[in-house]
Backbone bond lengths (Angstrom), bond angles and torsions (degrees), N, CA, C in turn:
res aa  C-N    CA-C-N  psi(-1)  N-CA   C-N-CA  omega(-1)  CA-C   N-CA-C  phi
1 M - - - 1.518 - - 1.510 106.21 -
2 C 1.222 116.08 132.76 1.550 119.47 179.63 1.516 108.98 -107.31
3 H 1.340 112.25 129.18 1.428 121.95 179.21 1.509 112.64 -103.46
4 S 1.336 117.38 140.24 1.530 118.92 178.08 1.507 107.27 -129.70
5 Y 1.306 114.89 136.97 1.480 118.59 178.20 1.476 108.37 -153.18
6 R 1.246 115.99 152.22 1.483 125.46 -175.02 1.621 105.75 -77.79
7 V 1.352 114.45 130.66 1.399 116.12 173.82 1.494 107.81 -109.84
8 T 1.370 124.66 -10.70 1.371 122.66 175.74 1.546 108.40 -81.19
9 P 1.395 117.37 128.86 1.374 118.88 -174.33 1.475 116.51 -82.12
10 F 1.342 120.47 15.02 1.407 124.48 174.92 1.513 108.89 -144.51
11 R 1.286 119.27 150.39 1.549 124.01 174.84 1.480 105.83 -106.36
12 I 1.373 108.39 151.25 1.469 117.58 178.57 1.519 110.44 -143.87
13 S 1.339 114.57 134.49 1.392 117.47 174.59 1.480 110.13 -101.94
14 F 1.316 119.85 110.56 1.517 122.87 -170.70 1.564 105.73 -68.21
15 E 1.334 112.84 133.21 1.494 124.28 173.04 1.470 114.09 -111.29
16 S 1.268 114.50 137.79 1.541 117.91 174.52 1.498 110.72 -63.70
17 G 1.202 116.74 153.52 1.477 120.00 173.80 1.561 111.39 101.29
18 Q 1.271 119.09 -12.38 1.434 122.00 -177.64 1.616 108.85 -140.88
19 S 1.260 116.12 138.70 1.459 116.81 -173.13 1.547 110.92 -64.36
20 I 1.404 111.70 150.40 1.512 116.72 175.63 1.498 107.81 -56.76
21 F 1.347 116.73 -47.02 1.479 117.49 -178.82 1.522 114.02 -48.14
22 D 1.366 114.86 -49.83 1.480 119.10 -173.22 1.529 107.97 -70.53
23 Q 1.320 120.36 -34.59 1.429 120.81 -178.80 1.526 110.41 -71.96
24 V 1.271 119.60 -33.83 1.629 122.13 -178.30 1.556 104.39 -75.97
25 V 1.306 117.98 -39.91 1.492 122.28 -177.75 1.581 104.86 -62.07
26 F 1.305 115.71 -54.89 1.514 119.62 176.72 1.534 115.26 -52.14
27 A 1.374 113.19 -43.65 1.514 113.64 179.51 1.427 112.81 -66.12
28 A 1.391 118.71 -38.05 1.370 123.21 179.70 1.577 113.49 -67.32
29 I 1.348 114.79 -42.58 1.520 116.14 -179.73 1.555 107.50 -73.83
30 K 1.345 120.31 -25.68 1.427 121.61 179.27 1.670 105.10 -67.33
31 A 1.365 112.61 -41.35 1.442 116.95 -178.79 1.614 109.51 -66.02
32 F 1.334 119.30 -36.61 1.423 119.96 178.72 1.344 110.83 -70.74
33 V 1.461 124.50 -42.39 1.392 125.74 -177.95 1.556 111.80 -67.75
34 S 1.297 116.72 -36.26 1.513 119.91 -179.85 1.372 114.65 -76.16
35 G 1.338 118.63 -10.62 1.469 120.17 -178.78 1.515 114.08 90.03
36 Q 1.355 115.18 -1.03 1.511 118.45 177.38 1.584 110.45 -59.50
37 L 1.244 113.43 -44.37 1.503 121.52 170.57 1.396 112.94 -103.69
38 R 1.308 119.06 121.05 1.543 121.48 -175.02 1.468 112.25 -104.43
39 P 1.350 119.12 155.26 1.515 121.77 177.23 1.502 107.00 -56.37
40 G 1.327 108.97 136.65 1.428 124.06 177.01 1.581 113.59 98.32
41 E 1.304 114.15 -22.06 1.508 117.82 -178.94 1.602 110.35 -68.88
42 R 1.264 112.58 142.61 1.594 120.24 -178.19 1.532 105.13 -68.50
43 F 1.311 114.17 136.42 1.514 123.72 172.77 1.474 105.06 -98.43
44 P 1.317 119.90 142.41 1.524 122.61 174.90 1.513 114.72 -49.95
45 S 1.389 118.18 143.60 1.403 122.76 175.52 1.616 103.66 -63.62
46 V 1.316 106.82 168.34 1.570 117.53 174.87 1.468 108.82 -57.77
47 R 1.332 118.83 -46.26 1.394 118.98 -172.52 1.620 113.15 -74.31
48 A 1.380 115.84 -32.37 1.397 122.77 173.95 1.537 110.83 -66.43
49 L 1.362 114.90 -44.42 1.460 117.54 174.67 1.546 117.10 -58.87
50 A 1.373 113.25 -43.75 1.374 121.01 -179.78 1.555 112.22 -62.91
51 T 1.330 115.97 -43.91 1.431 126.76 -179.17 1.600 107.63 -65.84
52 D 1.222 113.90 -51.75 1.575 118.25 -171.75 1.502 108.78 -67.47
53 L 1.312 116.80 -40.46 1.503 119.80 -178.38 1.474 117.10 -88.02
54 K 1.388 109.40 -4.70 1.479 120.33 -175.03 1.478 113.56 52.66
55 I 1.346 114.48 50.85 1.444 125.66 175.57 1.496 116.23 -115.16
56 H 1.275 117.58 160.51 1.430 114.46 -179.10 1.536 113.70 -68.64
57 P 1.376 121.50 141.59 1.416 122.00 -173.68 1.525 113.34 -54.69
58 N 1.454 114.91 -37.09 1.506 122.81 -179.32 1.571 106.23 -60.63
59 T 1.296 120.06 -42.77 1.484 123.83 178.27 1.504 109.52 -64.56
60 A 1.291 123.06 -42.30 1.402 127.03 177.29 1.466 111.55 -61.46
61 L 1.350 116.29 -45.23 1.504 123.98 175.06 1.484 108.60 -55.94
62 R 1.338 120.02 -51.88 1.496 122.41 -177.92 1.463 111.42 -56.69
63 I 1.386 117.52 -41.25 1.462 123.67 -178.06 1.555 110.65 -65.72
64 V 1.307 117.14 -46.20 1.408 117.31 -179.17 1.542 111.02 -69.19
65 Q 1.319 119.17 -37.57 1.448 123.39 179.24 1.619 106.77 -63.78
66 H 1.255 117.24 -43.77 1.421 122.13 -177.06 1.558 108.16 -65.96
67 L 1.293 119.80 -43.70 1.553 122.67 178.35 1.635 106.85 -62.75
68 I 1.267 117.07 -38.25 1.513 121.21 177.83 1.515 108.20 -67.44
69 Q 1.292 120.23 -44.71 1.497 124.55 -177.95 1.594 107.27 -64.42
70 E 1.297 113.72 -41.88 1.554 116.65 -179.70 1.451 114.29 -79.98
71 R 1.419 118.48 1.00 1.437 126.22 172.57 1.555 110.67 75.11
72 W 1.315 118.40 23.34 1.429 115.92 171.18 1.478 113.42 -89.39
73 L 1.301 116.34 -20.63 1.557 122.22 175.12 1.480 107.21 -124.37
74 E 1.340 113.84 160.25 1.442 118.21 173.11 1.567 106.02 -144.57
75 V 1.399 114.81 152.55 1.373 124.09 179.87 1.614 108.02 -97.52
76 R 1.353 112.22 123.85 1.536 116.48 175.85 1.522 105.89 -121.57
77 S 1.436 103.88 133.38 1.501 112.64 178.03 1.436 117.35 -53.94
78 G 1.342 118.73 135.57 1.392 118.50 178.57 1.520 118.24 79.24
79 I 1.401 115.45 -16.03 1.434 116.72 178.18 1.518 114.93 -115.66
80 G 1.363 113.58 -36.56 1.472 118.30 -178.58 1.394 114.47 117.14
81 T 1.358 116.22 -149.75 1.485 118.01 -179.97 1.520 105.58 -99.89
82 V 1.426 110.72 132.21 1.484 117.78 178.26 1.479 108.48 -128.36
83 V 1.366 118.82 166.18 1.300 129.64 172.60 1.551 111.69 -66.63
84 A 1.272 116.46 126.23 1.510 121.08 -177.70 1.492 108.31 -86.09
85 E 1.260 117.89 167.86 1.439 127.59 166.73 1.604 105.26 -56.53
86 R 1.229 117.64 146.25 1.487 124.43 -178.04 1.521 105.93 -55.19
87 P 1.330 122.56 125.47 1.491 120.93 -175.69 1.433 109.92 -74.70
88 A 1.305 121.08 142.74 1.480 122.04 171.24 1.389 107.77 -69.81
89 P 1.449 115.09 147.62 1.537 117.73 178.48 1.497 110.38 -61.19
90 R 1.355 111.34 137.34 1.542 116.16 173.85 1.519 104.60 -90.34
91 E 1.452 107.69 163.23 1.496 114.38 -179.94 1.420 108.06 -62.80
92 G 1.374 115.40 129.93 1.417 124.17 172.64 1.624 108.55 98.95
93 D 1.286 122.06 -8.23 1.450 127.28 173.90 1.561 109.86 -56.01
94 R 1.267 117.26 -59.17 1.462 122.83 -178.11 1.545 109.20 -57.35
95 Q 1.313 116.76 -47.23 1.536 122.18 -173.08 1.595 103.83 -64.87
96 R 1.363 118.95 -44.59 1.518 117.16 176.21 1.436 111.68 -58.70
97 L 1.325 122.25 -36.83 1.496 124.74 -178.96 1.531 106.12 -64.61
98 L 1.236 114.75 -44.69 1.524 116.72 -170.22 1.550 105.77 -76.76
99 D 1.264 121.01 -35.80 1.436 123.00 -176.89 1.521 113.67 -68.26
100 H 1.347 115.92 -41.09 1.433 121.96 -173.60 1.515 115.86 -104.71
101 E 1.190 122.49 -66.29 1.469 123.74 178.67 1.439 115.71 -62.20
102 L 1.214 118.75 -39.11 1.587 120.57 172.53 1.482 115.44 -56.05
103 D 1.487 111.86 -47.60 1.414 117.27 -179.36 1.557 111.01 -62.98
104 Q 1.316 114.77 -40.96 1.453 120.59 177.67 1.634 110.26 -59.49
105 L 1.182 120.46 -44.08 1.385 130.27 179.02 1.561 107.20 -64.38
106 I 1.290 125.88 -46.78 1.450 125.94 -178.50 1.485 105.16 -69.35
107 V 1.295 124.25 -47.39 1.391 126.78 178.76 1.529 113.71 -51.58
108 G 1.330 113.10 -47.49 1.443 123.94 -179.81 1.505 111.64 -61.49
109 A 1.422 113.82 -46.65 1.419 122.80 179.44 1.466 113.65 -58.69
110 K 1.359 115.48 -45.95 1.469 120.95 179.75 1.460 110.25 -69.27
111 R 1.309 117.37 -32.55 1.511 118.91 -178.24 1.468 109.25 -65.16
112 V 1.371 119.39 -34.74 1.503 123.34 179.63 1.395 112.82 -91.38
113 G 1.325 122.69 1.41 1.468 124.97 175.40 1.511 119.89 89.50
114 L 1.404 114.14 14.48 1.442 117.40 -178.15 1.439 109.95 -76.81
115 D 1.325 118.51 145.36 1.466 118.49 169.96 1.535 114.20 -99.55
116 L 1.210 121.90 174.60 1.485 124.50 -168.97 1.534 108.98 -61.63
117 D 1.288 119.40 -35.62 1.453 120.19 -174.69 1.516 107.68 -72.64
118 E 1.367 117.65 -39.87 1.500 123.40 -178.96 1.551 106.31 -67.29
119 L 1.246 118.75 -38.25 1.531 123.25 177.27 1.473 110.00 -64.27
120 Q 1.285 116.72 -50.41 1.480 122.35 177.68 1.565 112.08 -56.75
121 A 1.382 118.79 -45.65 1.379 121.45 177.25 1.461 115.53 -59.87
122 A 1.411 113.09 -39.79 1.522 117.40 174.24 1.461 115.81 -68.08
123 I 1.323 116.48 -32.28 1.396 122.27 -179.84 1.631 107.71 -73.39
124 D 1.276 114.35 -44.02 1.601 114.87 174.79 1.517 113.08 -62.42
125 A 1.354 115.88 -43.37 1.452 113.76 176.30 1.656 115.85 -64.56
126 R 1.221 112.92 -37.99 1.512 116.69 175.84 1.474 108.75 -68.94
127 W 1.280 121.91 -40.40 1.522 125.15 179.55 1.527 107.37 -59.14
128 N 1.286 117.69 -49.66 1.461 123.85 179.74 1.517 110.20 -61.38
129 D 1.322 121.03 -37.68 1.454 122.62 177.65 1.493 111.58 -64.24
130 H 1.357 116.49 -32.74 1.497 119.74 177.13 1.411 111.77 -72.20
131 D 1.385 117.19 -34.03 1.493 122.05 -179.72 1.527 105.15 -67.48
132 T 1.321 123.16 -37.45 1.374 127.41 -176.66 1.544 104.92 -68.94
133 E 1.307 121.07 -40.34 1.427 120.67 -174.32 1.579 107.56 -69.75
134 T 1.289 117.25 -37.41 1.387 121.51 178.76 1.509 111.47 -65.33
135 N 1.279 119.41 -41.56 1.468 122.17 -175.37 1.522 113.25 -88.93
136 S 1.334 119.87 -9.31 1.440 119.02 -175.98 1.563 109.74 -72.71
137 D 1.286 110.15 143.84 1.450 119.60 -176.94 1.607 111.48 -95.95
138 D 1.300 112.83 108.62 1.560 115.63 172.91 1.490 114.72 -108.57
139 G 1.317 113.01 23.00 1.453 119.49 -178.95 1.433 114.03 -74.75
140 D 1.356 122.80 -0.10 1.499 127.59 -173.42 1.566 112.85 -80.50
141 R 1.394 112.92 -11.07 1.442 118.00 -176.46 1.454 109.98 -77.88
142 N 1.403 115.45 131.68 1.490 116.56 -176.37 1.591 107.71 -92.21
143 D 1.362 115.36 -20.92 1.359 118.17 -173.64 1.554 116.31 -87.39
144 G 1.276 114.97 2.66 1.450 118.77 177.09 1.522 114.67 81.55
145 S 1.194 114.48 -6.13 1.530 115.78 179.65 1.454 109.79 -81.59
146 R 1.311 109.86 161.08 1.562 119.60 -177.64 1.423 105.98 -127.24
147 P 1.338 118.00 153.56 1.471 120.16 172.88 1.415 110.25 -63.68
148 A 1.372 118.52 144.68 1.512 122.48 -178.12 1.589 109.39 -76.83
149 L 1.217 113.19 140.13 1.475 124.27 177.07 1.527 107.16 -81.05
150 Q 1.257 122.56 114.63 1.518 125.21 178.66 1.569 104.31 -103.59
151 T 1.284 115.95 124.76 1.459 124.26 173.29 1.524 106.30 -94.75
152 K 1.338 113.25 150.86 1.412 117.61 177.58 1.511 112.75 -97.43
């Protein structure tokens, strides 16, 4: 009898228009920030990540290497790759966010006709959603499973 189970602690629905690499990195970082993946927890191996998400092993390797380089993951001898303590922002991180992602958000909002008040309300609501994710208690599960993170 063959048993199949998910080893990747988050789910992702791949969308066209953005690279698989970027989508998986974003989903992983969202899981770290939300507290779904906690420091010290094992992260799937490259092979398990590739198999579970049905992506090329080289892409999975690039994802893990990137998350290690960005200090979201660390390699521990005899254990493997684990979630690291949340990295402190490096010089330029905030400016990079403001320069690129914020511009994309503003252009997208203007494209669909949102005004500044509507955009701010949407940001406030989403910000509060992420606070709720971080503060939610999922420790009641006895089987060690976690709810899947669904990205949009």
